[in-house]
C-alpha positions as CSV (number, residue, x, y, z in Angstrom):
1,G,7.8,42.9,1.6
2,I,9.9,44.2,4.5
3,R,8.8,47.8,4.0
4,T,5.2,46.8,3.4
5,A,5.0,45.2,6.8
6,F,6.2,48.4,8.5
7,S,4.0,50.7,6.4
8,S,1.0,48.5,7.1
9,V,0.3,50.7,10.2
10,E,-0.7,53.6,8.0
11,E,-2.8,51.3,5.8
12,V,-4.6,50.0,8.9
13,L,-5.4,53.4,10.1
14,K,-6.9,54.2,6.6
15,T,-8.9,51.0,6.9
16,L,-10.2,51.9,10.4
17,R,-11.2,55.4,9.2
18,F,-13.2,53.8,6.3
19,T,-14.7,51.2,8.7
20,A,-15.8,53.9,11.1
21,R,-17.6,55.7,8.4
22,W,-19.1,52.5,7.1
23,A,-20.2,51.5,10.6
24,R,-22.0,54.8,11.1
25,F,-23.9,54.2,7.9
26,V,-24.7,50.6,9.0
27,K,-25.8,51.8,12.4
28,G,-28.4,54.0,10.6
29,Q,-29.8,50.8,9.1
30,Q,-30.1,49.3,12.6
31,A,-27.5,46.6,12.0
32,S,-24.6,45.2,14.1
33,V,-21.5,44.1,12.4
34,P,-18.5,43.1,14.5
35,L,-15.1,43.6,12.8
36,E,-11.7,42.2,13.7
37,F,-8.3,42.8,12.2
38,E,-5.4,40.5,12.9
39,L,-2.1,42.5,12.5
40,G,0.3,40.1,14.3
41,L,1.6,39.3,17.8
42,D,3.0,41.9,20.2
43,L,5.8,40.0,22.1
44,R,7.5,42.9,23.7
45,S,6.3,42.1,27.3
46,C,7.4,38.5,27.1
47,W,10.9,39.2,28.3
48,G,10.4,40.7,31.7
49,N,13.2,43.0,32.9
50,L,15.7,41.6,30.3
51,E,18.1,44.3,29.0
52,D,20.5,44.4,26.2
53,L,24.2,45.2,26.9
54,E,23.7,48.9,26.4
55,G,21.1,49.0,29.2
56,H,17.9,49.1,27.1
57,P,14.9,46.8,27.5
58,V,15.4,44.2,24.9
59,C,12.2,45.1,23.1
60,G,11.7,48.5,24.5
61,E,10.7,51.8,22.9
62,E,14.2,52.8,22.0
63,V,15.0,49.5,20.4
64,M,11.8,49.5,18.3
65,K,12.5,53.2,17.2
66,D,16.0,52.1,16.2
67,L,14.7,49.2,14.1
68,H,12.1,51.4,12.5
69,L,14.7,54.1,11.5
70,K,17.1,51.4,10.1
71,V,14.4,49.8,8.0
72,A,13.3,53.3,6.7
73,S,16.9,54.2,5.7
74,M,17.8,50.8,4.3
75,E,18.6,51.1,0.6
76,Q,18.6,47.4,-0.1
77,P,17.9,44.5,2.4
78,K,20.6,41.9,2.4
79,M,18.8,38.5,2.3
80,D,19.9,35.1,3.4
81,S,17.7,32.2,2.4
82,A,19.6,29.6,4.4
83,G,17.3,29.9,7.4
84,Q,15.5,27.1,9.1
85,S,12.8,25.5,6.9
86,G,13.8,27.7,4.0
87,S,13.0,31.0,5.7
88,T,14.5,34.3,4.5
89,I,16.5,36.4,6.9
90,V,17.4,40.1,6.6
91,T,20.9,40.4,8.0
92,N,22.0,44.0,7.4
93,L,20.2,45.6,10.4
94,R,22.8,45.9,13.2
95,N,21.4,44.7,16.4
96,H,18.3,43.3,14.7
97,I,17.1,40.3,12.6
98,I,14.0,40.3,10.5
99,K,13.0,36.6,9.6
100,S,10.2,35.3,7.5
101,S,7.9,32.9,9.0
102,N,4.7,31.0,8.3
103,R,1.2,30.4,9.8
104,E,2.3,27.1,11.6
105,E,5.1,28.8,13.4
106,Y,2.9,31.8,14.1
107,H,0.2,29.7,15.8
108,L,2.8,27.8,17.8
109,M,4.1,31.1,19.1
110,E,0.6,32.2,20.1
111,V,0.4,29.1,22.3
112,A,4.0,28.7,23.5
113,M,5.1,32.2,24.2
114,P,2.9,32.9,27.3
115,K,4.2,29.6,28.7
116,I,7.8,30.5,27.9
117,Q,7.3,33.8,29.5
118,K,6.0,32.3,32.7
119,S,8.8,29.7,32.7
120,I,11.6,32.3,32.3
121,E,10.2,34.4,35.1
122,E,9.9,31.4,37.6
123,R,13.3,30.1,36.7
124,Y,15.0,33.5,37.3
125,T,13.3,33.8,40.6
126,K,14.6,30.4,41.5
127,F,18.2,30.7,40.3
128,G,18.9,34.4,39.7
129,G,22.3,35.3,38.2
130,C,23.6,37.2,35.2
131,W,21.2,35.9,32.6
132,S,17.4,35.0,32.6
133,T,17.3,33.3,29.2
134,G,19.4,32.7,26.1
135,L,16.5,32.8,23.8
136,A,16.9,35.4,21.1
137,P,13.9,37.6,22.0
138,F,11.1,37.9,19.4
139,C,9.7,41.4,19.8
140,A,6.8,41.0,17.3
141,A,5.4,38.9,14.6
142,L,3.8,41.1,11.8
143,I,1.5,39.8,9.2
144,E,2.2,41.4,5.8
145,P,-1.0,42.6,4.2
146,S,-2.3,41.3,0.9
147,D,-1.7,43.3,-2.3
148,A,-3.4,46.7,-2.2
149,G,-6.7,46.7,-4.0
150,S,-7.2,43.0,-3.8
151,L,-10.4,42.0,-2.2
152,Y,-9.3,38.4,-2.0
153,D,-5.8,37.0,-2.1
154,P,-5.7,33.2,-1.9
155,S,-1.9,33.1,-1.3
156,P,-0.8,32.8,2.4
157,N,0.4,36.1,3.9
158,T,4.1,36.3,4.8
159,I,4.8,36.8,8.5
160,W,7.8,38.7,9.6
161,L,9.5,38.0,13.0
162,L,11.3,41.1,14.6
163,T,14.1,39.7,16.6
164,R,17.1,40.8,18.5
165,E,20.4,40.0,17.0
166,I,22.9,37.9,19.0
167,A,25.9,40.2,18.9
168,L,28.1,42.5,20.9
169,P,27.5,46.2,20.2
170,G,30.1,48.0,18.1
171,D,32.7,45.4,17.7
172,D,34.3,43.3,15.0
173,Y,34.1,39.5,14.7
174,K,37.3,37.4,15.4
175,P,37.7,34.7,12.7
176,I,38.7,31.3,13.9
177,V,42.3,30.3,13.0
178,G,42.3,28.0,10.0
179,A,38.6,28.6,9.2
180,K,36.6,31.2,7.2
181,T,34.1,31.6,9.9
182,S,33.6,33.8,13.0
183,W,30.3,32.3,14.1
184,F,28.8,28.9,14.9
185,D,25.3,27.3,14.7
186,L,25.5,24.3,17.1
187,K,23.0,21.7,18.2
188,G,25.4,19.4,20.4
189,P,28.4,17.1,20.1
190,F,26.2,14.1,19.1
191,F,25.4,15.8,15.8
192,K,28.7,15.4,14.1
193,G,29.5,13.1,11.2
194,W,26.5,11.7,9.4
195,R,24.1,12.5,12.3
196,D,23.9,15.9,10.6
197,G,23.7,14.8,7.0
198,K,23.8,18.2,5.4
199,S,27.0,19.2,7.2
200,K,28.7,16.0,6.3
201,I,27.7,16.4,2.6
202,S,29.1,20.0,2.7
203,K,32.4,18.7,4.0
204,E,32.9,15.3,2.1
205,M,30.8,15.8,-1.0
206,P,30.7,19.5,-2.0
207,F,29.6,18.7,-5.5
208,V,26.5,16.8,-4.3
209,G,25.9,19.6,-1.8
210,S,25.8,22.2,-4.7
211,V,23.1,20.1,-6.4
212,L,21.1,19.9,-3.3
213,G,21.6,23.7,-2.5
214,I,24.1,23.1,0.4
215,K,26.8,25.6,0.6
216,E,30.4,24.2,0.6
217,R,31.6,25.6,3.8
218,T,28.4,25.0,5.8
219,W,30.1,22.3,7.8
220,Q,32.6,24.8,9.3
221,K,29.8,26.7,11.1
222,K,28.1,23.6,12.4
223,D,29.0,20.8,15.0
224,E,31.2,19.1,12.5
225,G,33.3,22.3,12.2
226,F,33.4,23.0,16.0
227,N,34.6,19.4,16.7
228,T,37.3,19.8,14.1
229,F,38.6,23.1,15.3
230,F,38.2,22.4,19.1
231,R,38.6,18.8,19.6
232,D,39.0,19.1,23.4
233,G,36.4,21.8,23.8
234,L,37.0,25.3,25.2
235,N,37.7,26.2,28.8
236,L,35.6,29.0,30.0
237,R,36.6,31.8,32.4
238,G,34.6,32.1,35.5
239,C,32.8,35.3,34.6
240,G,29.2,34.5,33.9
241,S,30.0,30.9,32.7
242,R,28.1,29.1,35.5
243,D,25.1,31.4,35.2
244,A,25.2,30.7,31.3
245,A,25.1,26.9,31.9
246,I,22.2,27.1,34.4
247,T,20.3,29.3,32.0
248,M,21.0,27.3,28.9
249,V,20.1,24.0,30.6
250,G,16.9,25.6,31.9
251,D,16.0,26.9,28.4
252,S,16.5,23.5,26.9
253,A,14.3,21.9,29.6
254,M,11.7,24.5,29.0
255,L,11.6,24.0,25.2
256,R,11.5,20.2,25.8
257,D,8.4,20.6,28.0
258,N,6.8,22.7,25.3
259,N,7.5,20.0,22.7
260,M,10.1,22.1,20.9
261,T,13.1,20.6,19.0
262,D,16.0,21.2,16.6
263,Y,16.9,24.7,18.1
264,S,20.5,25.9,17.8
265,L,23.0,27.6,20.0
266,F,24.3,30.5,17.9
267,G,27.6,32.0,18.9
268,K,29.7,34.9,17.4
269,V,33.4,35.2,18.3
270,Y,34.9,38.6,19.2
271,S,38.2,40.0,20.2
272,K,38.1,42.2,23.4
273,P,35.2,44.5,23.2
274,S,36.0,48.2,22.7
275,S,32.7,49.5,24.1
276,P,33.7,52.0,26.9
277,S,31.6,50.5,29.7
278,F,31.5,46.9,28.6
279,L,34.1,45.6,31.1
280,D,34.3,48.4,33.7
281,H,34.3,46.0,36.5
282,G,36.5,43.3,34.9
283,C,33.5,41.1,34.2
284,I,30.3,41.7,32.3
285,C,28.2,40.4,35.1
286,S,29.7,42.7,37.8
287,G,27.5,45.7,38.9
288,R,24.4,44.7,37.0
289,T,21.1,44.5,38.7
290,K,19.0,43.1,35.8
291,P,19.6,40.1,33.5
292,T,21.1,40.8,30.1
293,F,21.0,39.6,26.5
294,P,22.9,38.1,24.8
295,I,24.9,35.7,27.0
296,V,28.6,36.5,26.9
297,L,31.2,33.7,27.4
298,Q,34.8,34.7,28.1
299,I,37.5,32.3,26.8
300,D,41.3,32.7,27.2
301,A,43.6,32.2,24.3
302,Q,44.2,28.5,23.3
303,E,44.6,26.5,20.1
304,R,43.0,28.1,17.2
305,L,42.2,31.1,19.3
306,S,45.3,33.4,19.3
307,E,44.0,35.7,21.9
308,N,41.4,36.1,24.6
309,T,37.9,36.0,23.0
310,F,34.4,37.0,23.8
311,W,31.5,34.8,22.5
312,A,28.0,36.3,22.2
313,V,25.7,33.2,22.4
314,G,21.9,32.7,22.3
315,V,19.3,30.2,21.3
316,I,17.6,30.5,17.8
317,D,15.0,28.7,15.8
318,Y,13.3,27.5,18.9
319,I,9.7,27.5,17.7
320,E,9.8,24.1,15.9
321,Q,8.0,20.8,16.8
322,R,8.5,18.8,13.7
323,V,10.4,15.5,14.2
324,N,11.9,13.4,11.3
325,T,10.3,10.0,11.5
326,D,11.5,8.8,8.1
327,T,12.8,5.3,8.2
328,I,16.2,6.2,6.6
329,G,16.4,10.1,6.9
330,A,15.8,10.1,10.6
331,D,19.3,8.9,11.2
332,F,20.8,11.8,9.3
333,S,18.6,14.5,10.7
334,T,18.9,16.7,13.8
335,M,15.1,16.8,14.1
336,K,14.8,14.3,17.1
337,E,12.1,13.8,19.6
338,P,12.2,16.8,22.1
339,A,13.4,14.7,25.1
340,E,16.2,13.2,23.1
341,F,17.3,16.4,21.5
342,A,17.4,18.2,24.8
343,I,19.9,15.8,26.2
344,H,22.2,16.1,23.1
345,W,21.9,19.9,23.2
346,A,22.7,20.2,27.0
347,D,25.9,18.2,26.4
348,M,27.4,21.4,24.9
349,F,28.3,22.5,28.5
350,T,30.2,19.3,29.1
351,Y,31.9,18.8,25.8
352,Y,32.1,22.2,24.0
353,F,32.2,24.8,26.7
354,K,33.8,23.5,29.9
355,L,33.0,25.1,33.2
356,P,35.8,25.9,35.7
357,P,35.9,23.4,38.5
358,R,34.4,24.4,41.8
359,S,35.3,23.2,45.2
360,C,34.3,23.7,48.8
361,G,36.2,26.5,50.3
362,R,34.5,26.1,53.7
363,W,32.7,23.0,55.2
364,T,30.3,22.7,58.1
365,R,30.6,19.3,59.7
366,A,27.8,17.1,60.8
367,S,30.1,14.3,62.0
368,D,33.7,13.3,61.5
369,A,33.1,12.0,58.0
370,V,30.0,13.8,56.9
371,F,29.4,17.5,56.2
372,R,26.2,19.4,56.5
373,K,27.0,22.4,54.4
374,C,29.5,23.3,51.6
375,D,30.4,26.9,50.7
376,L,31.7,27.5,47.1
377,L,33.8,30.7,47.6
378,E,34.0,33.6,45.1
379,E,36.6,32.8,42.4
380,D,37.4,34.4,39.1
381,F,34.3,36.5,39.3
382,Q,32.2,33.4,40.1
383,V,29.8,34.3,43.0
384,G,29.9,32.4,46.3
385,E,27.2,29.7,46.7
386,V,25.9,27.4,49.4
387,F,24.9,23.7,49.4
388,E,23.1,22.1,52.2
389,A,22.4,18.5,52.8
390,A,18.8,17.4,52.6
391,K,18.1,20.3,50.1
392,P,17.1,20.2,46.5
393,V,19.7,20.4,43.7
394,M,19.6,20.5,39.9
395,T,22.1,18.8,37.6
396,L,23.7,20.6,34.8
397,R,24.7,17.3,33.1
398,P,22.6,14.2,32.2
399,I,22.8,11.4,34.7
400,L,24.2,8.4,32.9
401,R,24.2,4.6,33.3
402,R,27.4,3.3,35.0
403,G,30.2,3.1,32.4
404,A,28.2,5.1,29.9
405,V,29.7,7.7,27.5
406,L,28.3,11.2,27.4
407,G,26.5,12.0,24.2
408,E,24.6,8.7,23.9
409,Y,20.9,9.2,24.5
410,R,20.3,5.6,25.3
411,D,22.6,5.8,28.3
412,A,21.0,8.9,29.9
413,L,18.8,8.0,32.9
414,L,17.9,11.6,33.5
415,P,18.4,14.7,31.4
416,A,20.3,17.8,32.5
417,G,17.9,20.1,34.3
418,S,16.5,17.2,36.6
419,E,16.2,17.8,40.3
420,G,17.1,15.7,43.2
421,I,18.0,15.8,46.9
422,L,21.5,16.3,48.1
423,V,21.7,13.5,50.7
424,S,25.2,14.1,52.0
425,I,28.6,15.6,51.5
426,H,31.5,13.5,52.1
427,E,35.3,13.8,52.1
428,N,37.1,11.5,49.5
429,S,40.6,10.0,49.9
430,R,42.2,13.1,48.3
431,G,40.7,15.3,50.9
432,S,38.1,16.9,48.6
433,S,34.4,17.0,49.2
434,V,32.0,15.0,47.0
435,A,28.2,15.1,46.8
436,S,25.7,12.1,47.0
437,V,22.4,12.9,45.4
438,Y,19.0,11.0,45.2
439,W,17.3,11.5,41.9
440,D,14.0,10.1,40.6
441,D,13.1,6.5,41.4
442,N,15.8,6.5,44.2
443,L,18.7,6.7,41.6
444,R,21.8,7.6,43.5
445,A,24.8,9.3,42.0
446,R,28.0,9.6,44.0
447,H,30.9,11.8,43.5
448,M,29.0,14.5,41.5
449,P,31.4,17.6,40.9
450,W,30.2,20.8,42.3
451,E,30.3,22.6,38.9
452,A,27.8,20.0,37.7
453,L,25.2,20.9,40.4
454,V,23.3,24.0,41.6
455,A,21.1,24.3,44.6
456,A,17.4,24.7,43.7
457,P,16.6,27.3,44.7
458,R,20.1,28.7,44.3
459,Q,21.6,30.0,47.6
460,F,24.2,32.8,47.4
461,Q,26.7,33.6,50.1
462,R,25.8,36.6,52.1
């Protein structure tokens, strides 16, 4: 099927040549017969100026030629049938993924991808930074033709999605100490235990899992495993981490607004990259003029990470609108309503991947106790930013009820990605500045940490 999809171009040309001859014949009979051929979706232009880490447009000509050559020379595709909704994934094409799809997902992409493209462009114009999106780019969706010689084939055509792989170029994975995995597929800290029934069965009842077709070590790669290995989360280095949180929260809000749910943060763990120019400037974001894919998180050595690591992360399985409404099964499923799922998903940048604290390095006073402006100075490759009173800000964390615990949907008054007005900047009893923000319905949140806010539009120090 994989090769058929690629060789279909030649078959289409043959068909068009036949059609042209037939059309000339029909024209002689004074008839008009419109013909249409649907081959798939060309999604290469959906990603703007996004480049991969080697400086190529993510779905540009060089990338597509590389994919074509690798498919042509592939002796045997390595298949993984554990994809979302039973999809098949071809995994042995370095830098690329080919995934089977269906008509439902195909039609969703037709409607959603133009909206997603527009949202990514508008958000990057508003916030800038190192990354424009974490979505794993779809370059094309190809409809596999029916069997040759068949005039009518009642079986549905397989659709193949050509996707960029979330990976670093030319480097080896770094296994997690005490686990047989070097990658994770995460949906948020809420989905541990029985809230993700498949993972819990994999961990606690492997025999039952084998009957249900659930692999024994599935839980290690999911939220259950991440919470087991990194109970206190992971502290991020400054390089690109704030940009990553802004981008991921924005992606989640965008998917929520398109009624998408049950997507995952996919991450691969690497030791220090060996690519010659990867860290020429000490930080992957330094010296770049265009956004890149995938997002890279830098994490210092800590428990279960014996050395400094680099995590290539991105969003996968994001074309999905099905919600589990079963009376019993819904409690054990990750397929929540889009608004609820987005809140749980964004919690990862509070619980799992912890941003470095930011503080005002320079204040501009409006009075003795109130400040008009706060400058976050450059620190650990984090760019300098400016906050001003009476200007819009966006929260990178959900706004909760008083006394609430993060991770509980019912306690969230506003999701991450919500915008409000920075009313004032005060000095607290410890001599640090704090922010007061008005959100929707005059909801006021005091003492918001600066790392949980971003000016909207973002203001960089000049």
